[in-house]
N, C-alpha and C positions, 0 to 999 in steps of 0.2 A: 790783739798783738801786744799791747802794753800790759794787759793783765797777765798774759802768758810769760812775758819777760819778768814781771814782778814775782810771779810764782816760782819761776826757775831760779831767780836770785835768792828767794827764801829757802828753797830746797838746798841750793849750794851752800848757803850760810849754815844751815842745819847740818849738812854733811861734814862741814869743817869741824864741828863740835864732837863728832863720833870718836870712839877709841880707834886706834890704828887698825885693829883687826876688823872692827865693824865697818870702818870706812873702806878698807880693801875689799871686803866681801860685797858691800853695797855697790861700789863702782864696777867691780868685775861682773856683777849680775845685771846692773841696769845700764851701764855705759858700754861695756864690752859684750853684753848679752850672752854671757857664759852660763851654762847649765850648772846646777849645784855640784854634780860629780866632777866637772871640769875645774870648778873653783877649788874643790877639795884637793884635787891632784896638783893644781898650780900652787897652792899655798902650803901643801903638806898637812892640812888639817883633816880631821875625820869629817865625813859628810854631815853627821849630826851636829858637830861643832859649827860647821858652816851655816847650817839651818838656824842654830841658836843666835849666832852673830847677826844673820840677816834679819831674823825676827826682831831682835832688840834694836837694830839699826832702823828698820822700818817704823817701829813704834816711836822711837825718838824723833826721827825726821817728821813724822806726821804730827807729833805733839808740838814741835818747834816751828814747823812751817805752816801748820794748819791746813794741810792739803792731803789729798788721797794719792799717795805715791804708789 
């Protein structure tokens, strides 16, 4: 339980460092559990742009939090 809380805190801290677009896409995907097409529609971004932001966000969060998100 303590380890899970520590990991969650590390992930949240890493998410705070993302660019606004990356943070939005990341949160919509993993908190709101939206599909990529839904995120594209909600944000007005092209679906490929959503994929790029999500890829970069995941890479950054994994590097900073040292976890498998």
